[in-house]
C-alpha positions in Angstrom: 196.8 -41.2 113.6 197.4 -41.6 117.2 200.0 -39.7 119.1 201.7 -40.2 121.9 204.7 -38.9 124.0 207.9 -40.6 125.4 208.3 -41.7 128.8 211.4 -43.6 128.7 214.5 -44.3 126.1 216.7 -47.1 126.5 219.0 -47.1 123.6 217.3 -48.7 120.8 214.1 -49.0 123.1 211.8 -46.4 123.9 208.7 -46.4 125.9 205.9 -44.2 124.8 202.4 -43.3 126.5 199.1 -42.8 125.4 199.5 -45.7 122.6 195.9 -47.7 123.1 195.0 -48.3 119.8 197.7 -49.2 118.1 198.4 -52.4 117.2 201.7 -55.1 117.6 204.4 -54.5 114.6 202.7 -51.4 113.5 204.9 -48.9 112.4 205.6 -45.8 114.2 207.2 -42.1 113.8 209.6 -41.1 116.4 210.5 -37.3 117.3 210.9 -34.8 114.9 213.4 -36.8 112.8 210.5 -39.2 112.2 212.7 -41.9 113.2 211.2 -45.7 111.7 210.3 -48.1 114.8 208.1 -50.9 115.5 206.2 -51.6 118.2 207.2 -54.3 120.4 205.3 -54.8 123.1 202.1 -53.3 124.6 201.0 -52.8 128.4 198.0 -50.9 129.1 198.3 -47.7 126.9 201.9 -48.0 126.9 203.4 -49.1 123.9 207.3 -50.3 123.9 208.8 -49.5 120.4 212.7 -50.4 118.5 213.8 -48.2 117.3 215.9 -49.1 113.6 217.5 -45.9 113.7 220.5 -44.3 116.3 217.7 -42.8 119.2 220.5 -40.3 120.4 219.3 -36.4 121.1 215.6 -38.7 121.8 213.7 -37.3 124.9 211.0 -37.7 127.3 208.1 -35.8 126.2 209.0 -36.0 122.0 206.1 -37.7 120.3 205.5 -40.4 118.3 202.9 -40.8 115.5 201.4 -44.3 114.8 201.3 -45.0 110.4 198.5 -48.0 111.8 200.2 -50.3 109.2 203.1 -52.8 110.0 206.6 -53.1 109.0 206.4 -53.9 104.8 209.1 -55.0 102.2 207.8 -53.4 98.9 207.7 -55.6 96.1 208.1 -54.5 92.5 210.8 -54.4 89.5 213.7 -53.2 91.2 214.3 -55.4 93.7 216.7 -57.8 91.6 220.6 -56.0 91.6 219.5 -53.9 94.4 221.4 -53.3 97.6 219.0 -52.7 101.2 219.6 -52.2 104.8 218.0 -54.0 107.4 214.5 -52.2 106.8 214.6 -52.0 102.7 216.1 -48.7 102.2 218.5 -48.5 99.0 221.9 -48.2 100.4 223.2 -47.0 96.8 220.3 -44.0 97.0 221.2 -43.3 100.2 224.3 -42.8 99.4 223.9 -40.6 95.9 221.7 -38.0 97.8 223.2 -38.3 101.9 226.6 -39.3 101.3 228.3 -42.6 102.6 226.8 -42.5 106.1 223.5 -43.0 107.1 222.2 -40.6 109.0 219.0 -40.3 110.7 215.4 -39.6 109.4 215.8 -40.2 105.5 213.7 -40.0 103.7 213.6 -42.0 100.5 211.6 -44.8 98.5 212.4 -48.5 98.9 212.1 -48.9 95.4 212.7 -46.2 92.3 209.3 -44.5 91.8 210.9 -43.0 88.5 211.9 -45.2 86.2 210.0 -46.9 83.4 209.4 -50.9 83.0 208.0 -52.6 79.4 205.2 -54.2 81.2 203.5 -56.9 78.3 201.0 -58.5 79.2 200.0 -62.8 79.1 196.2 -62.0 80.0 193.6 -59.9 78.2 190.3 -58.2 78.6 187.9 -60.4 79.8 189.8 -63.2 81.6 188.8 -64.3 84.8 191.7 -64.3 87.3 192.6 -65.0 90.6 195.0 -64.0 93.3 198.9 -65.0 92.1 197.8 -65.2 88.6 200.4 -63.6 86.2 199.2 -60.6 84.2 202.1 -60.1 82.6 205.9 -59.8 82.4 208.5 -57.5 83.0 212.7 -58.2 82.0 213.9 -56.6 84.9 217.4 -58.0 84.0 219.2 -60.1 81.0 218.0 -63.2 83.1 214.9 -62.8 85.7 211.7 -62.6 84.3 209.9 -60.4 86.3 206.2 -61.6 86.7 203.6 -59.5 87.9 200.9 -61.2 89.7 197.1 -61.0 91.0 197.3 -59.3 94.2 196.6 -61.6 97.2 192.7 -61.2 97.9 191.6 -60.0 94.2 190.0 -62.1 91.8 187.5 -61.4 89.2 187.4 -60.7 85.2 190.0 -58.5 84.3 188.2 -54.7 83.1 191.4 -53.0 81.4 195.4 -54.3 80.7 197.8 -52.3 79.0 201.2 -52.7 77.3 203.9 -50.2 77.3 205.9 -48.1 79.6 205.2 -47.9 83.1 206.9 -46.3 86.3 205.4 -49.1 89.5 202.8 -46.9 90.7 200.8 -46.2 87.3 198.1 -48.1 86.8 198.5 -51.1 84.2 195.4 -53.3 85.0 191.8 -53.0 86.5 190.5 -56.3 88.0 186.4 -55.4 88.3 186.9 -52.1 89.7 190.2 -53.1 91.5 193.5 -50.8 90.0 196.5 -52.7 89.3 199.9 -51.3 89.3 202.9 -53.5 89.7 204.2 -52.4 93.3 202.5 -54.5 96.2 203.6 -54.5 100.1 203.5 -57.5 102.5 204.0 -57.6 106.2 207.2 -59.1 106.7 206.6 -61.1 109.6 203.4 -62.7 108.0 204.2 -65.6 105.4 203.0 -65.1 101.9 200.0 -67.7 101.2 200.1 -70.6 98.9 198.3 -73.9 98.4 200.0 -76.6 99.5 203.4 -77.6 100.6 205.7 -80.7 99.4 208.0 -82.7 100.6 211.2 -81.8 99.1 213.1 -84.2 96.9 214.7 -82.9 94.9 219.0 -81.9 95.2 219.7 -78.4 95.1 223.0 -78.5 93.0 225.5 -76.7 94.6 228.8 -77.6 92.4 230.9 -77.4 96.1 231.9 -81.7 96.4 231.6 -82.2 99.7 227.9 -80.8 100.2 226.6 -82.2 96.6 228.0 -86.4 97.6 227.9 -86.4 101.3 225.4 -83.4 102.8 223.1 -82.6 100.0 220.1 -79.8 100.4 216.9 -80.0 98.6 215.1 -77.7 97.3 213.3 -75.8 99.4 215.4 -77.5 102.2 216.6 -75.8 105.6 220.4 -75.4 106.6 222.6 -74.7 108.7 226.7 -73.6 108.8 227.8 -73.0 112.0 231.2 -72.6 112.7 234.3 -71.2 114.9 235.3 -67.6 113.7 238.0 -68.1 110.8 236.3 -71.5 109.8 235.1 -70.2 106.1 231.4 -69.7 107.0 231.2 -66.9 105.1 232.6 -68.1 102.0 230.9 -71.5 102.2 228.0 -69.0 101.8 229.1 -66.8 99.1 230.3 -69.9 96.9 226.0 -71.5 97.7 225.3 -67.6 96.5 227.2 -67.8 93.4 226.8 -71.5 92.4 223.5 -73.2 94.0 221.2 -74.2 91.8 218.1 -71.6 91.9 216.7 -68.5 90.1 217.1 -66.1 92.4 219.5 -65.0 95.3 218.4 -63.4 98.6 222.0 -62.8 100.8 221.2 -61.5 103.8 224.6 -59.8 105.5 222.8 -59.4 109.3 225.6 -57.9 111.9 229.2 -59.5 110.0 231.4 -57.1 108.9 231.3 -54.7 106.5 234.2 -56.0 104.3 232.5 -59.3 103.9 229.6 -57.8 101.8 232.1 -55.6 99.8 233.6 -59.0 98.5 230.1 -59.7 97.7 229.7 -56.2 95.6 233.1 -56.6 94.0 232.7 -60.2 93.3 229.4 -60.4 92.2 229.9 -58.2 89.0 232.2 -60.3 87.7 231.5 -63.7 88.2 229.4 -65.5 85.1 226.7 -67.2 86.5 227.3 -71.1 85.0 223.9 -71.2 82.8 223.7 -68.2 80.8 226.7 -66.6 80.9 226.0 -63.2 82.6 227.0 -61.5 85.6 225.8 -62.8 89.2 224.6 -60.1 90.4 221.8 -60.1 87.7 219.7 -62.8 89.2 220.8 -61.4 93.1 219.2 -59.7 96.1 221.6 -58.4 98.5 220.4 -56.9 101.6 223.1 -55.5 104.3 222.9 -54.6 108.1 226.5 -54.8 108.9 227.6 -54.3 112.0 228.1 -51.0 112.6 224.7 -50.3 111.5 221.7 -50.0 114.0 221.4 -52.9 115.9 217.8 -53.2 116.0 217.9 -53.2 112.3 219.4 -57.0 112.4 216.2 -58.2 113.8 213.9 -57.0 110.7 216.7 -57.7 108.1 216.0 -61.5 108.0 212.5 -61.1 108.0 212.7 -58.7 105.1 215.1 -61.3 103.7 212.4 -64.2 103.4 209.7 -62.2 102.5 211.4 -60.8 99.1 212.5 -64.5 98.8 208.9 -65.5 99.2 207.7 -63.2 96.9 210.4 -64.6 94.0 208.8 -68.5 94.8 205.4 -67.0 94.1 206.7 -66.3 90.5 207.3 -70.3 90.5 210.7 -69.9 91.0 213.2 -71.2 92.8 214.8 -69.4 95.1 218.1 -69.2 97.6 218.7 -67.4 100.8 221.2 -67.3 102.6 221.3 -65.6 106.2 225.0 -64.9 107.4 224.9 -64.9 110.0 221.6 -66.0 112.8 223.7 -65.0 116.1 223.9 -61.6 115.6 220.5 -61.3 114.6 220.4 -63.4 117.8 222.2 -61.1 119.5 219.6 -58.2 118.7 217.0 -60.3 120.4 219.0 -60.5 123.3 219.9 -57.0 123.3 216.0 -56.2 123.1 214.7 -58.8 125.4 217.3 -57.5 128.1 216.1 -53.8 127.6 212.3 -54.8 127.9 213.5 -56.4 131.0 212.2 -59.9 130.0 213.2 -62.4 132.2 216.3 -64.2 130.4 217.1 -67.9 129.0 220.1 -69.7 128.5 223.3 -67.6 128.0 220.4 -64.1 128.5 219.0 -64.7 124.8 214.9 -64.5 125.5 213.2 -67.5 126.2 211.6 -67.6 122.7 214.2 -67.4 120.4 213.4 -71.1 119.5 210.2 -70.1 118.4 211.6 -67.2 116.7 214.4 -68.8 114.7 211.9 -71.9 113.6 209.3 -69.0 112.5 212.3 -68.5 110.0 213.1 -71.3 108.8 209.5 -73.2 108.5 209.1 -70.4 105.9 211.5 -72.3 103.7 210.1 -75.1 101.4 208.4 -75.9 98.2 205.4 -75.1 97.9 202.6 -74.9 95.4 201.9 -71.6 94.3 198.6 -69.4 94.3 196.7 -69.1 90.6 195.2 -70.8 88.4 198.6 -72.7 87.0 200.1 -75.5 89.0 203.5 -73.7 89.5 206.0 -74.9 91.9 208.1 -72.6 93.9 210.8 -73.0 96.5 212.6 -71.2 99.4 216.0 -72.7 100.6 217.3 -71.3 103.3 221.0 -71.8 104.6 222.0 -69.9 108.1 225.2 -69.7 109.0 225.7 -69.4 113.2 228.8 -68.3 114.4 228.9 -69.7 118.6 231.5 -68.3 120.2 234.2 -70.4 120.1 233.3 -73.1 117.6 231.1 -74.5 121.4 228.2 -76.1 119.2 226.1 -76.5 122.9 225.2 -72.6 123.3 221.7 -72.1 122.3 221.4 -70.4 119.2 223.5 -73.8 117.5 221.3 -76.1 119.6 217.6 -73.9 118.9 219.1 -74.2 114.7 219.5 -77.9 114.9 216.3 -78.9 116.4 214.6 -77.2 112.7 217.1 -77.4 110.4 217.6 -80.8 108.1 220.8 -80.5 107.1 224.1 -79.7 109.5 227.2 -78.4 107.9 229.5 -78.7 110.9 232.4 -76.6 110.0 236.1 -77.6 111.8 238.6 -75.1 112.9 241.3 -78.2 113.1 240.4 -78.2 109.3 240.9 -74.8 108.8 244.4 -74.7 110.1 245.2 -77.4 108.1 244.1 -75.5 104.8 241.2 -77.8 104.2 238.3 -76.0 102.8 235.6 -76.3 102.6 236.3 -77.3 106.4 233.0 -78.6 106.8 234.0 -82.0 109.5 232.7 -85.1 107.6 232.4 -86.6 111.1 229.5 -84.5 112.8 227.7 -83.3 109.8 224.4 -84.9 108.3 222.3 -84.2 105.7 218.7 -85.8 105.9 217.3 -85.1 103.0 220.4 -87.5 101.6 217.6 -91.0 101.3 215.0 -89.2 100.3 216.5 -87.7 96.7 218.3 -91.3 96.1 216.1 -92.1 93.5 216.5 -88.5 91.5 220.7 -89.2 92.3 220.1 -93.3 90.9 218.1 -91.4 87.5 220.0 -88.1 86.8 223.7 -89.1 87.9 224.7 -92.6 88.1 223.0 -95.9 89.4 225.4 -96.6 92.1 225.7 -92.8 92.6 224.5 -93.2 96.3 226.6 -96.9 96.9 229.9 -94.4 96.4 228.8 -92.2 98.8 228.2 -94.9 101.2 232.3 -95.6 100.1 233.6 -92.5 101.2 231.8 -92.1 104.3 232.8 -95.8 104.9 236.3 -95.2 104.5 236.6 -91.9 106.0 234.8 -93.5 109.1 237.5 -96.4 109.1 240.3 -93.7 108.7 239.2 -92.0 112.0 239.4 -95.2 113.9 242.8 -96.3 112.1 244.6 -92.6 113.1 244.7 -93.5 116.7 246.1 -96.4 115.9 248.7 -95.0 113.6 249.5 -92.5 116.6 250.1 -94.7 119.2 251.8 -97.4 117.1 253.3 -96.0 113.8 251.6 -96.7 110.2 254.3 -99.8 110.1 252.4 -101.9 111.9 249.0 -102.1 110.0 248.0 -104.7 107.2 248.3 -103.8 103.8 244.6 -104.2 103.9 244.2 -101.0 106.1 246.9 -99.1 104.6 245.2 -98.9 101.4 242.1 -97.8 103.4 244.3 -95.1 104.9 245.7 -94.6 101.2 242.6 -94.1 99.8 241.3 -91.6 102.5 243.6 -89.7 102.2 242.9 -89.4 98.3 239.2 -88.7 99.7 240.2 -85.9 101.6 242.9 -84.2 99.2 242.0 -84.9 95.7 237.9 -84.6 96.0 236.4 -83.4 99.3 239.2 -80.0 99.4 238.0 -77.4 97.1 239.3 -74.4 96.1 236.9 -71.6 96.0 239.0 -69.2 93.9 240.4 -71.5 91.4 238.2 -70.9 87.7 237.7 -74.7 87.3 238.0 -76.7 90.7 235.1 -74.0 92.2 232.5 -75.6 90.5 232.0 -79.5 89.9 229.1 -80.7 88.1 227.2 -83.9 89.2 228.6 -86.1 86.2 232.2 -85.4 87.1 231.4 -85.8 90.8 230.4 -89.2 90.3 233.6 -89.4 87.8 236.0 -88.9 89.9 234.2 -90.7 92.5 234.5 -94.0 90.7 237.6 -93.3 89.7 238.7 -93.5 93.5 236.5 -96.8 94.3 238.6 -98.3 91.2 241.7 -97.6 92.9 240.8 -98.7 96.3 239.7 -101.8 94.8 241.9 -102.6 92.1 244.2 -101.7 94.9 243.2 -104.2 97.2 243.0 -107.3 94.9 246.7 -106.2 94.1 247.4 -106.4 97.8 245.5 -109.8 97.9 248.3 -110.9 95.0 251.4 -109.9 97.3 252.0 -106.8 94.7 254.2 -104.2 97.0 252.0 -101.0 98.5 254.4 -99.3 98.2 254.8 -99.6 93.9 250.5 -99.5 94.7 250.5 -95.7 95.9 253.6 -94.9 93.4 251.1 -95.7 89.5 250.7 -92.7 87.7 247.1 -93.2 87.2 247.1 -92.5 90.5 248.7 -88.9 90.2 246.6 -88.0 88.2 243.4 -89.2 89.5 244.6 -86.5 91.9 244.9 -83.6 89.5 241.1 -84.8 88.0 239.7 -81.9 90.2 241.0 -79.6 87.4 240.0 -81.4 84.2 237.5 -78.8 82.7 233.9 -79.7 82.4 234.1 -79.5 78.5 236.8 -82.8 78.7 235.2 -85.6 80.5 236.6 -88.0 78.5 240.1 -87.7 79.8 238.6 -89.6 83.4 238.4 -93.0 81.0 241.6 -92.3 80.0 243.2 -92.2 83.4 240.4 -95.2 84.1 241.9 -97.3 81.5 245.8 -96.2 82.8 244.5 -97.4 86.1 244.1 -100.9 85.1 246.8 -101.4 83.2 249.4 -100.4 85.5 247.2 -102.7 88.3 247.1 -105.5 86.2 251.0 -105.0 85.8 251.7 -105.0 89.8 249.4 -108.2 90.1 251.3 -110.1 87.4 254.3 -109.2 89.4 253.1 -109.9 92.6 252.1 -113.4 91.1 255.5 -114.2 90.0 257.5 -112.6 93.1 255.6 -115.4 94.9 
């Protein structure tokens, strides 16, 4: 083990000499308390180290000992339902042992070494296996089946495999002469290998109407949620974590306020997973590196989260990772870059900001995983961005937009109007929508993409008519234009506006979204027919069916047949107005 001495301390950055043999990103133990640090720069025999704990009390001459291995996460049963800090220390265990403040130099295992898990083999002695093959199953929670994989770099014939109760460090199988336990480690900065990356062509259904209809994200896709303070970034992230069509959720609270993680911890055990009826927590991993924790650990938290997500992807699961927020992570990069005295780029951020962001987002995707079986797994990454003052021209937003394919731009003006989710339909986009059109046609409705185009057109028309209305008033518009405005209002208030805290409205299936859209389009078409037949516009907007369309979002999933009744009522009322219009003429 290489031992060096501290020559400089600058906040979370220390410089140590006599470190010629260490490698980049090696973990070191600093001082008498053995604080955890990571080598981030080498110059001659001097190493710059970012320390993931509070450095007060360290001084020149204190020892620094290299461990010889990079910063890694432990991967084994016990991850699900866990809440960890940025470097994967279990916060619940820390509270039990040390109290509710993270003190320096904690000695605690990342995963529980004592707990026994029931291992059921799926292979037998004599089977040939390669890296990525499933050796057996552990039922980690009532929802998640944890598959124990042959570790990377191991292949051959199984010489021994056992069934029974084991902790994560006990040997459960032998491949050739290699003993295998449930616990594996993986360096966080290194992407886990796979056979082949595929093109995402299937949506990750979220139950959020504005997302699923207008700006869908694919399984294995990447999305950004930028927006000013108070526009609802965290609530959007929480909604996606609750309802997204993913088997595993990894939620990274990176530099955000502690109360936001508290909300997650309080809500997720209470909320029921729509597919299984079990608490959502039973398929969730939480990584909390809140704003009062050491700033350097923020930088690691994102990588810790994506490595855990890749691990579950390798089992063939669809995983969604929420990073809230990448701006706070970038601030940690900026702080360390400043202390390293690197040449600053835009707004003081390091010149390599864009490449580090790309490094993170490019680890998402839908892939054929390792192993003999033809399994496919995916990681979908959704990053919140918190630009100061909502200014999307700042470096983190711009670097993110170059990489992501879905942009959910949150608007302060919509948030002030209490329109949530405050995703602005005029600036947002999804580059996956066209690629997934075939899936929507097959699985939702032949005309779903036409309905989507209709919604976008009406909203665009509304935006151009708004200016005229502000200048000269509504009465100057033609009946057809007033019909467009009325329909746009219905789309905004009755369809895009969604209450995250209403038990029925919080989640809308694609089938229900399709039915709602058809009703609105039908109203628009029949309304224009009635206007052409000289029906009064005020009478059109006052029909009973219109009010029922407005309340359709509260129809439960099991009562979808009510939509047909509303459609029949709409047709009869509109026909009556057409006849009346013709007779008046």
